[in-house]
Every structure is written in C-alpha cells, then in structure tokens.
C-alpha positions in Angstrom: -101.2 -55.9 -94.2 -100.8 -54.3 -90.8 -101.2 -55.7 -87.3 -101.4 -53.2 -84.4 -100.5 -54.1 -80.9 -102.5 -51.6 -78.8 -104.0 -50.8 -75.4 -107.2 -48.7 -75.3 -106.4 -45.0 -75.0 -102.6 -45.5 -74.9 -100.1 -44.1 -77.3 -101.3 -46.7 -79.8 -104.5 -44.6 -80.2 -102.9 -42.2 -82.7 -101.6 -45.1 -84.9 -105.0 -46.9 -84.7 -106.7 -43.7 -85.8 -104.3 -43.2 -88.7 -104.9 -46.7 -89.9 -108.6 -46.0 -90.0 -108.1 -42.7 -91.8 -106.0 -44.2 -94.5 -108.5 -47.1 -94.9 -105.8 -49.7 -94.5 -106.4 -53.3 -93.9 -105.2 -54.2 -90.4 -105.7 -56.4 -87.4 -105.8 -55.4 -83.7 -104.0 -57.3 -81.0 -104.8 -56.1 -77.4 -102.0 -55.8 -74.9 -103.1 -56.0 -71.3 -101.0 -53.3 -69.7 -102.5 -54.0 -66.2 -101.2 -57.5 -66.4 -97.8 -56.3 -67.7 -98.2 -58.2 -70.9 -96.0 -55.6 -72.6 -93.1 -56.9 -70.4 -93.4 -60.5 -71.4 -90.6 -62.1 -73.5 -92.8 -62.7 -76.5 -93.8 -59.0 -76.6 -90.3 -57.7 -75.9 -89.1 -59.7 -78.9 -91.3 -57.4 -81.0 -90.7 -54.2 -79.0 -87.7 -54.2 -76.7 -89.0 -51.0 -75.0 -91.9 -52.9 -73.6 -94.5 -50.3 -74.6 -97.3 -49.9 -77.1 -97.7 -49.4 -80.0 -96.0 -52.0 -82.1 -97.0 -52.2 -85.7 -96.3 -55.3 -87.8 -95.8 -54.2 -91.4 -96.0 -57.3 -93.6 -94.8 -59.2 -90.5 -91.9 -56.9 -89.6 -92.3 -55.0 -86.2 -91.9 -51.3 -86.1 -92.2 -49.0 -83.0 -92.5 -45.4 -81.7 -95.8 -43.7 -82.2 -94.5 -40.6 -84.0 -92.4 -42.6 -86.4 -95.3 -44.9 -87.2 -97.5 -41.9 -88.0 -94.9 -40.5 -90.4 -94.4 -43.9 -91.9 -98.1 -44.5 -92.5 -98.5 -41.1 -94.0 -95.6 -41.7 -96.4 -96.7 -45.3 -97.3 -100.2 -44.0 -98.1 -99.7 -40.6 -99.8 -103.2 -40.8 -101.4 -104.6 -40.1 -97.9 -103.0 -36.7 -97.8 -102.0 -37.0 -94.1 -98.6 -35.4 -94.5 -96.8 -33.1 -96.9 -94.5 -35.1 -99.1 -90.8 -34.5 -99.1 -91.0 -32.8 -102.5 -93.6 -30.3 -101.1 -92.7 -26.7 -100.4 -89.8 -26.5 -97.8 -91.9 -24.4 -95.5 -94.8 -26.8 -95.2 -92.5 -29.8 -94.8 -90.4 -27.9 -92.2 -93.5 -27.1 -90.2 -94.6 -30.7 -90.3 -91.3 -32.1 -89.1 -90.8 -29.4 -86.4 -94.2 -30.1 -84.8 -94.0 -33.8 -85.0 -90.7 -33.7 -83.1 -92.0 -31.2 -80.7 -94.9 -33.4 -79.8 -92.7 -36.5 -79.6 -89.8 -34.9 -77.7 -91.4 -32.3 -75.5 -95.1 -32.9 -74.8 -95.4 -36.7 -74.8 -92.4 -37.2 -72.4 -93.9 -34.7 -70.0 -97.0 -36.9 -69.7 -94.7 -39.9 -68.9 -93.2 -37.9 -66.1 -96.7 -36.9 -64.9 -97.9 -40.5 -64.7 -94.7 -42.1 -63.5 -92.9 -39.4 -61.4 -91.1 -42.0 -59.3 -89.2 -43.1 -62.4 -87.4 -39.7 -62.5 -86.5 -38.9 -58.9 -87.8 -41.7 -56.6 -90.8 -41.8 -54.3 -89.7 -38.9 -52.2 -90.0 -36.4 -55.0 -93.2 -37.4 -56.7 -95.0 -34.1 -56.0 -92.1 -32.0 -57.3 -91.8 -34.0 -60.5 -95.5 -33.9 -61.2 -95.6 -30.2 -60.6 -92.8 -29.6 -63.1 -94.4 -32.1 -65.6 -97.7 -30.3 -65.3 -96.0 -26.9 -65.9 -94.3 -28.3 -69.1 -97.6 -29.7 -70.4 -99.4 -26.4 -69.9 -96.5 -24.5 -71.6 -96.8 -26.9 -74.6 -100.5 -26.5 -74.9 -100.1 -22.7 -74.6 -97.7 -22.8 -77.6 -99.9 -25.2 -79.6 -103.0 -23.0 -78.9 -101.2 -19.9 -80.1 -100.1 -21.6 -83.2 -103.6 -22.9 -84.0 -105.3 -19.6 -83.4 -102.8 -17.9 -85.7 -102.5 -20.5 -88.4 -105.4 -23.0 -87.9 -107.8 -24.6 -88.0 -105.4 -27.5 -88.3 -101.7 -27.8 -87.3 -100.8 -27.3 -90.9 -103.4 -24.7 -91.6 -106.1 -25.8 -93.9 -104.8 -29.4 -94.2 -105.7 -32.2 -91.8 -102.7 -34.4 -91.1 -101.2 -37.0 -88.7 -100.0 -34.0 -86.7 -103.7 -33.3 -85.7 -104.2 -37.0 -84.8 -101.1 -36.9 -82.6 -101.9 -33.6 -81.0 -105.5 -34.5 -80.2 -104.4 -37.9 -78.6 -102.1 -35.9 -76.3 -104.9 -33.4 -75.6 -107.1 -36.4 -74.6 -104.5 -37.5 -72.1 -104.9 -34.2 -70.2 -108.6 -34.6 -69.6 -108.3 -35.3 -65.9 -105.6 -32.7 -65.2 -106.2 -29.4 -63.3 -106.1 -27.5 -66.6 -107.0 -29.8 -69.5 -106.1 -28.9 -73.1 -109.7 -28.0 -73.9 -109.5 -24.9 -71.8 -107.4 -23.4 -74.6 -109.8 -22.3 -77.4 -107.5 -23.2 -80.3 -106.9 -26.7 -78.8 -110.6 -27.2 -78.2 -111.5 -26.3 -81.8 -109.0 -28.7 -83.1 -110.2 -31.5 -80.8 -113.8 -30.9 -81.8 -112.9 -31.1 -85.4 -111.0 -34.4 -85.0 -113.7 -35.9 -82.7 -116.4 -35.1 -85.3 -114.7 -37.3 -87.9 -116.1 -40.8 -88.6 -112.7 -42.3 -87.9 -112.9 -41.1 -84.3 -116.3 -42.8 -83.8 -114.9 -46.0 -85.3 -111.9 -45.9 -83.1 -113.9 -45.4 -79.9 -116.2 -48.3 -80.8 -113.2 -50.6 -81.6 -111.3 -49.7 -78.4 -114.4 -49.6 -76.1 -113.7 -46.0 -75.1 -116.4 -43.7 -73.8 -114.8 -40.7 -72.0 -113.9 -37.6 -73.9 -115.9 -38.7 -76.9 
C-alpha cells in the first residue's frame, strides 16, 4: 500500500503517474504549498527537505522523485517501466545515465529558474534566471537529439519511468520563452505520453487543465 503526498503539477506528478501506470493501490494526500504546509513539523517529520513528493511505502516514508521512480519500477517489474539489473549492460547504463542527468542537471535548473534569489540574492535574479534558462535549453537540446536518433522513447522502443520524468520536466517549461515542445523529438515524446490513459487519469485526479 502506498500513500503519496503531492501538490498538483509539482515534482510529485511523475510519481503519481508512475503509480497509475503500475496499477498500484495508493492514496493521495494533498500538500498545500501556498500555505507552506510542506514546512510544518508534521510534514518535516516525513520529509526533512520540506518538499513534495513523499511516498509512504507500507507506512515508511521515502523521498526524492527520481529515486521513487526507480524504486517503483523495481518493486513492480511486471509493469516493465525500467530495465532490470540483469538486463544488457548497455540498456541499464542508458537508463541510469539519463535518470541521473534529469535529476542532477535539468530538474535543479528549474529550481534556479523559479527561485533565483536562493542562489545569489535579490540583486542577481535576472542573471541567475538567464543562466538557468540557458541550461534548461541545453538540456532539452540534448534530450531532443537523443530522441530523434534513438526514439521514440528515451530507451528506444520501450516506455519507461524515464519518459514519465522527462515529460514532467517538459511540462514545467510550458511558460518559458522556448518551451520543450519547440524541439520536435521532445514534442513527439510528450504527445505519446499525454495520449496514454494514465495521463488523463492523473489530470482528473490533480485537477489540472493546462498542457493537457
């Protein structure tokens, strides 16, 4: 049994979508980010970072979106959402490389874009945002080149949690000067994921409407 602490459209989105894809039994608990509910003691006891997602796995809290995606894929191998450790070294290597690239390069750049004052103070917001925007575009350029050469999914013919993660991050760019959908490979992947029934169920559950 799983319980997902989430906020609509936040980093919890990819974990929520993975739970739907694996047909897991789970409950949703909304965290009001505008009210700073993620900073309250009762939530910090579950997730000391004070962010979403937090996933209770049989009552035990686990955190970090990328780690949760990998964990769910490994706990539910029948869903086929990640190459197992015993798979060919090349496929597993590609999976791990891209998961860590998304987690360590692209997702942090969005954090800098949204909260530039955290990095360099209020006097340097424009400079931090400009650099974050550049890094985001470089990342999507690389992802697009990979998809056009090796697609249609991040692992070629196989849909995986990599695609779930990447498309969530593409969604985050929707209001930027150059959103991810301007790259054709990224658009094709996003369209494939958004056409899945799990995406429709997620949007209904989270009350999302934009970028459907």
